[in-house]
C-alpha positions in Angstrom: 4.1 -26.4 -7.2 7.3 -24.7 -8.3 8.5 -21.4 -6.8 7.9 -19.6 -10.1 4.3 -20.9 -10.3 3.7 -20.0 -6.7 5.0 -16.5 -7.3 2.8 -16.2 -10.4 -0.3 -17.0 -8.2 0.8 -14.5 -5.7 1.2 -11.8 -8.4 -2.3 -12.5 -9.6 -3.8 -12.1 -6.0 -1.7 -9.1 -5.0 -2.4 -7.1 -8.1 -6.1 -8.0 -7.7 -5.9 -6.2 -4.3 -4.1 -3.3 -5.9 -6.9 -3.0 -8.5 -9.4 -2.7 -5.7 -7.4 0.0 -4.0 -5.8 2.1 -6.8 -8.6 1.9 -9.3 -11.7 1.8 -7.2 -10.9 3.8 -4.1 -11.6 7.1 -6.0 -14.9 5.6 -7.3 -15.8 4.6 -3.7 -15.0 8.0 -2.4 -17.0 9.7 -5.3 -20.0 7.5 -4.5 -19.8 8.8 -0.9 -20.4 12.2 -2.2 -16.9 13.6 -1.8 -15.8 16.3 -4.4 -12.7 15.8 -6.5 -10.6 18.1 -4.2 -11.3 15.9 -1.2 -10.7 12.7 -3.1 -7.3 14.2 -4.1 -6.7 15.2 -0.5 -7.3 11.7 0.8 -5.2 9.9 -1.9 -2.5 12.6 -1.8 -2.2 12.2 2.0 -1.8 8.5 1.5 1.0 9.3 -1.0 2.8 11.2 1.7 2.6 8.1 3.9 4.1 6.1 1.1 7.2 8.3 1.0 8.1 7.0 4.5 6.6 3.5 4.4 8.2 2.2 1.2 11.8 3.1 2.1 11.2 1.9 5.6 10.0 -1.6 4.6 12.5 -1.8 1.7 15.4 -1.1 4.1 14.0 -3.5 6.7 13.9 -6.2 3.9 17.5 -5.5 2.9 18.8 -5.4 6.5 17.1 -8.6 7.6 17.8 -10.3 4.2 14.2 -11.5 3.9 11.4 -10.3 1.6 8.9 -13.0 2.4 8.6 -12.4 6.1 8.1 -8.7 5.6 5.5 -9.4 3.0 3.6 -11.6 5.3 3.4 -9.0 8.0 2.3 -6.3 5.5 -0.4 -8.6 4.0 -2.0 -9.3 7.4 -2.2 -5.6 8.2 -3.4 -4.7 4.7 -6.2 -7.3 4.8 -7.6 -6.0 8.1 -7.3 -2.3 7.1 -8.8 -2.8 3.6 -11.9 -4.4 5.0 -12.5 -1.5 7.4 -11.8 1.1 4.8 -14.5 -0.2 2.4 -17.1 -0.4 5.2 -16.6 3.3 6.2 -18.2 6.5 5.1 -16.9 9.3 7.3 -14.4 11.6 5.7 -12.0 11.5 8.7 -12.3 7.7 9.0 -11.7 7.2 5.3 -8.7 9.5 5.4 -7.3 7.5 8.4 -7.8 4.0 6.9 -6.4 5.2 3.5 -3.3 6.3 5.3 -2.9 2.9 7.0 -3.5 1.0 3.7 -0.9 3.1 1.9 1.5 2.3 4.8 1.0 -1.4 4.6 -0.2 -2.3 1.1 1.8 -0.1 -1.2 5.3 -1.2 0.1 4.3 -4.7 -1.1 4.6 -3.5 -4.7 8.4 -3.0 -4.8 9.0 -6.0 -2.6 6.9 -8.2 -4.9 8.7 -6.8 -8.0 12.0 -7.4 -6.3 11.0 -11.0 -5.5 9.8 -11.3 -9.1 13.1 -10.1 -10.6 15.3 -12.1 -8.3 13.3 -15.3 -8.6 13.3 -15.0 -12.4 17.1 -14.6 -12.4 17.6 -17.6 -10.0 15.3 -19.9 -12.0 16.3 -18.8 -15.5 12.9 -17.5 -16.6 11.9 -14.1 -17.8 10.7 -11.5 -15.4 7.7 -10.9 -17.8 6.6 -14.5 -17.5 6.0 -14.0 -13.8 4.7 -10.4 -13.9 2.2 -11.2 -16.6 0.0 -12.9 -13.9 -0.1 -9.6 -12.0 -1.6 -7.9 -15.1 -4.1 -10.8 -15.4 -5.1 -10.4 -11.7 -5.5 -6.6 -12.1 -7.6 -7.1 -15.2 -9.9 -9.8 -13.8 -10.5 -8.1 -10.5 -11.2 -4.7 -12.2 -14.0 -6.3 -14.2 -15.3 -8.3 -11.2 -15.3 -5.3 -8.9 -17.2 -3.1 -11.4 -20.0 -5.6 -11.6 -19.9 -6.3 -7.9 -20.5 -2.6 -7.1 -23.2 -2.4 -9.8 -25.2 -5.4 -8.6 -24.2 -6.0 -5.0 -23.5 -2.5 -3.8 -20.5 -0.7 -2.5 -20.4 -2.8 0.7 -19.3 -5.8 -1.3 -15.9 -4.2 -1.6 -14.9 -4.8 2.0 -15.7 -8.5 1.9 -14.1 -9.0 -1.5 -10.9 -7.2 -0.3 -10.7 -9.3 2.9 -11.3 -12.6 1.0 -8.6 -12.0 -1.6 -6.2 -10.8 1.2 -6.7 -14.1 3.1 -6.0 -16.2 0.0 -2.9 -14.1 -0.7 -1.6 -14.9 2.8 -1.9 -18.6 2.2 0.0 -18.4 -1.1 2.7 -16.1 0.5 3.3 -18.7 3.3 4.3 -21.2 0.6 6.6 -18.9 -1.2 10.4 -19.4 -1.0 12.3 -16.3 0.0 14.3 -14.3 -2.5 18.0 -15.3 -3.1 20.2 -13.4 -0.7 23.2 -11.5 -2.0 26.5 -12.3 -0.5 27.7 -8.7 -0.7 27.7 -6.8 2.6 25.3 -3.9 2.9 27.1 -0.5 3.3 25.7 3.0 3.5 28.6 4.1 1.2 27.3 2.0 -1.6 23.8 3.4 -1.2 25.3 7.0 -1.1 27.3 6.3 -4.3 24.1 5.1 -6.0 21.9 7.9 -4.9 24.6 10.5 -5.5 25.3 9.4 -9.1 24.3 12.0 -11.8 22.8 9.3 -14.0 20.7 8.0 -11.1 19.4 11.5 -10.3 18.4 12.4 -13.9 16.8 8.9 -14.3 14.7 9.6 -11.2 13.7 13.0 -12.5 12.6 11.3 -15.8 10.5 8.7 -13.8 8.8 11.6 -12.0 7.9 13.4 -15.2 6.4 10.4 -16.8 4.8 9.0 -13.7 2.7 12.1 -12.7 0.4 11.9 -15.8 0.0 8.1 -15.2 -0.9 8.6 -11.6 -3.4 11.4 -12.4 -5.1 9.1 -14.8 -5.1 6.3 -12.2 -6.8 8.5 -9.7 -9.3 10.3 -11.8 -10.2 8.0 -14.7 -13.1 6.4 -12.8 -14.4 9.8 -11.7 -14.0 11.2 -15.3 -16.0 8.2 -16.7 -18.8 8.7 -14.1 -18.9 12.4 -14.9 -19.4 11.6 -18.5 -22.4 9.5 -17.6 -20.7 6.1 -17.3 -21.8 3.5 -14.7 -19.5 1.6 -12.2 -19.4 -1.5 -14.3 -18.1 0.7 -17.2 -15.3 1.8 -14.9 -14.5 -1.9 -14.3 -14.5 -2.6 -18.0 -12.1 0.3 -18.6 -9.6 -1.0 -16.1 -10.2 -4.6 -17.4 -9.2 -3.5 -20.9 -6.2 -1.4 -19.5 -4.8 -4.2 -17.4 -5.7 -6.9 -19.8 -3.8 -5.2 -22.6 -0.7 -5.5 -20.4 -0.7 -9.3 -20.4 0.8 -9.9 -23.8 3.3 -7.1 -23.4 4.7 -8.5 -20.1 4.6 -12.1 -21.5 6.8 -11.0 -24.5 9.2 -8.8 -22.5 12.0 -11.4 -23.2 11.7 -10.4 -26.8 11.4 -6.6 -26.7 13.1 -5.6 -23.5 16.7 -5.2 -24.6 19.6 -4.3 -22.2 21.1 -0.9 -23.0 17.9 0.2 -24.8 15.9 1.2 -21.8 15.8 4.9 -22.4 14.7 4.5 -25.9 11.9 2.1 -24.7 10.8 4.7 -22.1 10.7 7.4 -24.8 8.4 5.1 -26.9 6.1 4.7 -23.9 6.1 8.4 -23.2 5.0 9.0 -26.8 2.0 6.8 -26.4 1.2 8.4 -23.0 1.0 11.7 -24.9 -1.3 10.2 -27.5 -3.5 8.4 -25.0 -4.1 11.4 -22.7 -4.5 13.9 -25.6 -7.2 11.8 -27.1 -8.8 11.4 -23.6 -9.3 15.1 -23.4 -11.5 15.2 -26.6 -13.6 12.1 -26.0 -17.0 12.9 -24.4 -18.6 9.4 -24.9 -17.8 7.1 -22.0 -17.7 3.9 -24.0 -15.2 5.4 -26.4 -13.0 6.4 -23.4 -13.2 2.9 -22.1 -11.9 1.4 -25.5 -9.1 4.0 -25.5 -7.7 2.3 -22.4 -6.3 -0.4 -24.7 -3.4 2.0 -25.3 -2.2 1.0 -21.9 -0.3 -1.8 -23.6 2.1 0.8 -25.1 2.4 2.8 -21.9 2.7 1.5 -18.3 4.0 -2.1 -18.9 6.7 -0.9 -21.3 7.6 2.1 -19.2 7.8 0.2 -15.9 9.6 -2.9 -17.2 12.2 -0.7 -18.8 12.6 1.4 -15.7 13.1 -1.7 -13.5 15.7 -3.1 -15.8 17.6 0.2 -16.1 17.5 0.5 -12.3 18.9 -3.0 -11.8 21.8 -2.1 -14.1 22.8 0.9 -12.0 21.9 -0.1 -8.4 24.4 -1.9 -6.2 23.3 -5.6 -5.9 23.0 -5.5 -2.1 20.6 -2.5 -2.3 18.3 -3.9 -5.0 15.2 -4.0 -2.8 15.9 -0.5 -1.6 16.5 0.7 -5.2 13.3 -0.9 -6.3 11.6 0.9 -3.4 13.0 4.2 -4.5 11.5 3.6 -8.0 8.1 2.7 -6.5 8.4 5.6 -4.1 8.6 8.0 -7.0 5.9 6.3 -9.0 3.4 5.7 -6.2 4.5 8.2 -3.6 5.9 11.5 -4.7 4.2 11.5 -8.1 1.0 10.3 -6.5 1.0 13.2 -4.1 1.4 15.7 -6.9 -1.2 13.9 -9.0 -3.8 13.7 -6.2 -3.4 17.2 -4.6 -2.8 19.2 -7.8 -4.9 16.9 -10.0 -7.9 17.1 -7.6 -7.7 20.9 -7.4 -7.2 21.2 -11.2 -10.1 18.8 -12.0 -12.5 20.6 -9.7 -11.6 24.1 -11.0 -11.0 23.5 -14.7 -12.7 20.1 -15.4 -11.6 16.8 -16.8 -10.9 17.9 -20.4 -8.4 20.6 -19.3 -6.8 18.1 -16.8 -6.1 15.6 -19.6 -4.8 18.2 -21.9 -2.4 19.3 -19.2 -1.0 15.7 -18.5 -0.7 15.1 -22.3 1.7 18.1 -22.4 3.6 16.7 -19.4 3.9 13.3 -21.2 5.3 15.0 -24.2 7.9 16.7 -21.9 8.8 13.2 -20.6 9.3 12.1 -24.2 11.7 15.0 -24.9 13.6 14.4 -21.7 14.1 10.7 -22.2 15.5 11.3 -25.7 17.9 13.9 -24.3 19.1 11.5 -21.6 19.6 8.8 -24.2 21.6 11.1 -26.3 23.8 12.2 -23.4 24.4 8.8 -21.8 24.5 7.0 -25.1 27.5 9.1 -26.1 29.1 8.7 -22.7 29.0 4.9 -23.0 30.4 5.0 -26.6 33.3 7.3 -25.4 34.0 4.9 -22.5 
């Protein structure tokens, strides 16, 4: 099997694990009787761990010039921790294992994306043709987990997570490592990248757009259940959301244009606003499920454009670390705000008010991305 096909298989399996964690951990915690504020506390605390774990593992990867070996270590630990997480019911134990899983599983995301991008470049294929299989894995597992919980019970999650984790390990062992840059790693190049004004404003934009997405990721399942929906309906919602990404990633070679990333991010922010504004007014759970099809115009477009923009401005030797900074903002910092503030807001004001609030924030992301495009577009023309 070619390296591209092996990586496609790994993407399918890793994002299946991610679906079980990101999409169904809140549902699992809700089923344990925890209020929204405690669910937010657990997931937010995990986000704090991500702030340290993602840069740590990204820099280890850059320093050792290997992505594969770091991924293997993280997969082994994630598989063990994930099994014990989904067989626990004590608040303290759940908090502890969630922290461990954030430490080991979430850093795999930027490393996998870095491997995707570099392998695609080396083999002359599009990034989307590889990343599409991650969307398929997320979609298929979301549907499968929803039905597993409905018919086999919550305890099935632990065995399912461990099984997918073991298969992921086998595939990862067969993967070739990422091409290694010949440029030496220097702290000065990293400081220049992180100290650049364009970089700073870009990271602010990522944060503004990411917080509403992460609030939805955390509380969509809880919101559906509060509207009277069943666990299998939650699975269907995430199946439609992730499934809608497949064609978008597959056609990224056609729509993802260099130099147009900020305009593309603005487009996704517009649809984030529409999606979350409509979510606030929908009270029928099935209708809310169908609304998740708008995911095709939001996350895959936003994240693909953000990665391409990042790879245009980050020094080549710091690509894995740069990818980690992006993921850190998306899954770490924004996840903390989304979980802590979102959990408190949900419990005090309810789901409708929460979705109205994040729709306003998405509109702010739209305005800010258009402003950055105007500023840096003119600067490039002047140059």
